[in-house]
N, C-alpha and C positions, 0 to 999 in steps of 0.2 A: 614638882616638874611634870608628873603624870597628869595632875589636874589641869595644868596649863595647856599641855599637849591636847587633852580631850576638848577643851574650849576652842583650841585653835582648829581642830578637825571639824567641829560643828560649824565655825564661822566659814570655813571653805565651802560649805554647802550653799552658801548664799552668793549672789552676783552683786557686787557693789559697783554701781555707776550712777548713783543718785536714785537707783530703784532697786528694790529688794525682792528676792524670791524666798519665801518662807513656806514651811509645811504647816498645813492646819487640817482640821477634821471637817470633811463634807459628807454628811449623811453617815457618819461613823467610820469614814475611810480617810486616809491621808492623801493629799493632792498638792500639786504645785500651784501656789498663789502667785500670780505675776502681777506686779504692780506697774501698769503701763500708763505712761502720761498721755499718749495719743494713739490712734489707730495706725497700724503699719509700722509701729516701732519694733525693730528686730534686735534690740539690745538685750532682751531677757530670753536668750536661748540657752537651754541647758545642754551643755556638751557632754560628750562620753566621759571626759575627765571629771566633770562635775558630778556626774551621776555616780561615779566610783567612789566619790568622797562623801556621798550621802551617808547618814547614820547607819551603822552596821545592824541596828535593830530593824531596819526596814527590810521587807521581804524582797526576794529577787523578782518576783512577778510585778510588784509595785515599781521597783526601779526600772524594769523593762517598759512599763507603760510611760514612764516619765521620759525615757530616751527616745520614743517614737513620736515625731511630731504629729499633729492632728491633720485632717484632710486639707484644711485651709492653708496650711504652711507648706505641705508636700505636693509637688508637681512633677517629680522625677522619679524614675525607677530604672533598674538595670535592664536594658533591652537593646536589640539590635536593629538596624535599619531594615526595612522590608525587602529591599532588593539584595541584601546579604544573604548569602547561603545558610549562614548559622541562624537566621530568624526563623527558619521553618515555614515561611510563607510560600503558598502554592497557587493561590487563586489569581490567575492572569486572564480571566475571562475578558475583562475590558480591553487588555492588550491585544487579545486574539480578535476581538470585534474590530479594534482599530486597523489591525493588519488586513482584515477582510475588506474594510472600507477603503483603505489605501490601494490595495490590490485592484478593487473594482474601479476605483477613480483612475488609476494608472492604465489599466487596460481600456477604459473608456477613452482616455486621451489618445492612446495609440490607435484605437479603432476609429475614432473620429478623424484623426490625421490620415488614416487609410482612405476613408470615404472622400475626404477633401482632394486627395492626390489622384486616386483611381476611379472614383465614382462608385456606383453600385455595380457590382460584378456578379451577384448572386442571381442564379438562373435555376429555379426549382423545376422547371420543365426539362432541363438537360439530362437529369438522372432518369426520368421516366422515359425520355426519348431513347436513351441507351438501351434500356430493357426492351422497348418495342422494336427498335431497328436490329438488334443483335441478340437473338435468343441464347447465345452462349454465356451472356452475361447476367442471367436471371437467378442466381449465378450457376452457370453451366448445367442447364436442365438436363442435358443428355448424361452428364456425369452423375448427377443425382440419382437419376433413373437406374443407371448401370450399377450404382452401389448396392442394389438389392441382390445382385448376384453373389457378392462377397458375403453378405449377411446369411443367405441361404446356404452357402457352401460352409460357413462355419457351424450352423445348426446341424447340417446333415453329418459332418464330421463328428460332432459330439454325440449324436444319436447312435452312430456306428461304434463309437468308443464305448458307450454305456452298456451296450448289448454284447460287447466282445467281438464284434465283427472286425474291428480294427485293433491292432496291437498298439501299445503306446508309442512305439517307434514310428509306426506308419502314421498314426494320428499326429504326431509331432511334425512329421515331413509335410503332410497335407496342410496342417495349419501354417507352417512356415511358408509354403508356397502361396497360400491364399493371402497371408499378410504382406508378403513382398509385392505381390501384384496390386494389392491395395494401395501401396505407396508409389509404385512405379506407373501403374496405368494412368493416373491423371497427369503425371509428368509428360508422358508421350502425347496425350491429347492437348494439353496446353501448348507444348512446342510445336505441334503440327497445325493447329488452328490459328492462322495468322490474325484472323479478325478479333480474337479474344484479347480484351484489354487487360492491363495488369491488375485492375480491381477485380475483374471477373476471375482471373487466374488465382488470386490470393483467396477469394471466396471458395473456389473449387477445391483447391488444395487444403484449405482449412477443414472443409467438410470431410475430406478423405483422411486427414491426419487425425481428426476426432474418431472416426470410424476405426482406424487402425488401433488406437489406444484401447478402444471399448472392446473390439474383438480380441485384442491381446488379453485384457483382463478376463473376458468371458472364457477364454482357453484355459488360463491359469486357475481360476476359481474352480472350474469342473474338475480339472486334474487334481486339485487339492481335495475335493470331495471324494474322488475315487480312491485316493491315497489313504484317507481317513477310514473309510468304511465302504469297501466295494459293493457289498450286498445292498447297502442303503443307497449308493449311487445309482444302482440299477433301477430303483424305483422312483428316482427323481423325474419329475415332469419337465421335459425340455419342449416347451411349446413355441411355436413361431410367434404368437402374440406377445408372450412374456419377453422374447428377445427384442422384438420391436419396441416394446415399452422401454426396455433399457437403452436401446439405440437413441430414442427421443428424450429419455430422462436426463436432467442436468447433472450428470455425474459420468466419471470415466471408470469407476470401480464397479464391477459386477457383484451382486449378492443374490442368494437364493430368495430372500425376502427383504424387500425394501420397506423402511418406514413410510407409512401413509398417513396423510392428514384426513380428518373426518369428513370434510366437505370442501366444496369449491366456493370461495367467497367471491361473489360476483364484483362487489365494489373494489376489492383488492386487485382483481383480475383486469378490470377495466382501467384503473390508475395505472398499472404496469403497462398496458397496451398503449395508453395515451402517451406515457413517457417514452416508449419505444419509438413511436411515430414522431414525436416532437424532437427528441434528441437526434434521430436519424437526419431529419432535415436541417437541424442546427449544425450537426457535424459537416454535412455537405456545404451549407451556406458559409460557415467560417472557413472551411478550406478554399472555397472559391474566392472569397473576399479578402481573406487575411493571409493565408499560407502561400498560395501560388504567386501573388505578386512579389512576395519576398524571395521565394525560391527563384523566380525568373530573374530578378534584379542581383542575385548572388552568382550567376554564371560567369561574368566577365571577371570579378575579383578571383574566382577560383581558377579560371583559365590563366590569369596573369599572375597568379601566385602573390597577390597583394595582401600580405598578412594582416595589416591593420584593418582593411576593408573586410577581409574574411572574418576576423573576430567581430567586427561591428555587425555583419550580417548573421553570424552565429548567435550573438546575443539577441538580435532583433527577431530571429526565428524562434528562440527558445521559449519566449512568452506564449505565443499562440500555439505552438507544438505542444507545450505542456498543458495548456488549457484544454486542447482537444483530447489529449490523453486522458486527463481527469474526466471529461465528459464521457469518453469511450468506456472507461472503467465503470461508471455508474450505469451507463446505457446497457453494457453487456452483463456484469456480474451482479447488478442489483435488479434492473428492470427486465431484461430479456430472461435470464435464468429463473427469476422469481415467477415470471409469467408462465414459463414452461412447467415449473414445479407446481404452481397452483392449478393449472389445466390438467396436469397428470396426477394431482393429489400426492406429489412426492413430498415426503416429510422433512428430510434433511435439507435445511435452507442455509447451512454454513458454507457460502460461496467464497467469503473472504473474512479476514480478521482485521485487527487494527494495524495494518501495515503502516499507517501514517505516523505511529508512534515508534516506529523501528529505530533502534539505536545502533544496529549492525546491519550490514548488507545481507548476511544470512537470514536474519530474521524477516527482513523484507521479502525475499524470495520464498520463505516458507509460509508467508501469510497473506500475500496479495492474490494469489491465485490457488485456493484450497483444492479444487478438483484436480488439477495437474499435480500439486504437491502431495496429495494422498496416493495418486497413481504412482508417482516416482518413488515414494516411500515404500508402498506396498509390493510393487512388481519390479522394482529395479535396485533401490538402495538395500533393503533388507536381504534379498536373495544374494547380493554381493557379499554382504557381511557373514552370511551363512557359509559362503564359500572360502571364507578365511580372508577377505579383503579388509584392509584397514579402514577406518572411518574416513581419514583424509582422502585416500584413493577413491573410496565410495562417493564422497561428495564431488571430487573432480570428475568422476565418470558421469554424474548426474548432470553437472554443468556442461560436460562435453556433449551429452545426448541433447541437452537443451539448446546448445549452440547450433547443432546439426539442423534441428527442427526449425529454428529461427532463419538459418540460411536457407533452408528448403523453401520456406514460405515466402521469401523475399526474391532470391536469385532466379527461381524457375519462372514465376509470373513476369518478371522483367526480362527474361530470356537472355540473361548475361550472368556469368559466374563471377561473383566478387566476394571477398572475405569479410566485409565490413561487419555484418550482423554476427557472424561466427567470432570474429576477434572481439567484438563488443561484449558478447556473453562470457567469453574466456577470460577477458580482462577483469570480470567481476571476482575472480578468485584471488588475485593479489590485492584488489581493492578491499575485499572482505577481510583479508588478513590484516592489512593495514589499519582499517577502521577499528576492528576488534582489539588490535594490539595497543593502538596510541590514542584512540578517541573513545570516550565514554560519555553517557548521559546526552545532554543537549547537543554537545559537539558531534557525537555519533549521528544523532538524528539529523543534524544540519548536513553532515557529510552524504547521508542517504538522499536527502532532498537535492543536493547539488549535483550528485551523479544522475538523478532522474532528469533534472532540468536541462542539464548541459549535454549529457551523454547521448540522448535520442537525437537532437537536432544535428550533432556531428555525423551520426549515421545517415540521417535524411539527406544531408548535403552531399555526402560522399556518393550515395546511390544516385541521386538526381544529376549530379556533375557527370558521373559515368555514363548515365542513360542518355544525357544531353549530347555528349561527345560522341557516343556510339551511333545516335540516330539523327541528330540535327546539325552537327557542326559541318561547315563548309558546304551547307546547303545540300547535303546528301539526301535529306528526306523532304526537301521542298519547303523549308521554312523552319522556324523556331518552334519550341514547344507551346502548346495551347492549354 
């Protein structure tokens, strides 16, 4: 019986269907000899069960080789589809290029539709004529000249403090008065000068806001130096030229020694200058041709509270508004700041980080405007934490200060107090919490982009509507907006 069982086990090692599979020696090794009547015959497949029934004298390695089909037989393996998250595939460069092409074609269609409906509205001479006719819009030449008073006052105060002529309390009082006037003085001028346009007012207030932040940093850093070593602080050179270098440098944070680049690269400087001039005219032209007609056509739906038409105008305005915002970002943070940095050989060129990859609202605000972020972190947020304020309250205070300056830069030039910019910034707090809590990865990034694309035109329409109602409705100003 044992002999019969052995013979049976050996026979199971072959496949009988008119064709046999036997083991023979090939170059001194055992192999599977398939007797195939014709090409493509799949009848001679050694299954897992057949392999286990091979003679026990055969090594495991040889059995394994028999179990694996050759390359001609195998065309499948364990794998996921590329679009599945489990596949680990991340190269979507072609999809990104497709999105860019679709965006360009979509905007081209909208722009062509605008040209066919309104004709050519771009007037490059209009901007130049505004500067010639009204010197207050250059921007606010008198205000720019007057800013030297506050710069010299800050330098004089620090020199008195360094030699002990002023006590710290007196120095703080003088600096506080100087900084307060720096913010309030341009407001008074903008409100008194009726001929100043909103654009001129925004430019003037922007200059003084930057000056306020710089002088605040100048005050803080010198105070820290005196606290660290009073003897060393006495010997610090506080020159007028170095303070003016800081005023013009593309940074808001003062230091005793700034990193400097070895030389001025003329080719780099000329490229940035060309970009500044080109994108300035592009911004003006797109505003005249694309933004203004949509805004003007939005007044009636806003007055009638026609919600479907309001939504249609909002979405129609979102595309050019966002396009202009992206151009402005490149013009200011890359072209203009790099131009000033190259001209002054200022070495730190980190004016922005990869905010476009932001997966949370907080990451966006921390990385799209690095000069302001560094100032807030150094002179506002960290001092609050040292005073015992919690991180959440500190972040809320930073957003509150940012909301104030946004409203300051919009309401004063328009000469009407409205809360839309303030509310827009403060709404970032609950939005940031929601995105961080419930959305991650690509969903969070999409939420950031949606907030940028939709949020800004809402505020634009609110201010334009209120400005129109205040100045042009019922013919109080002699006609509609131009």
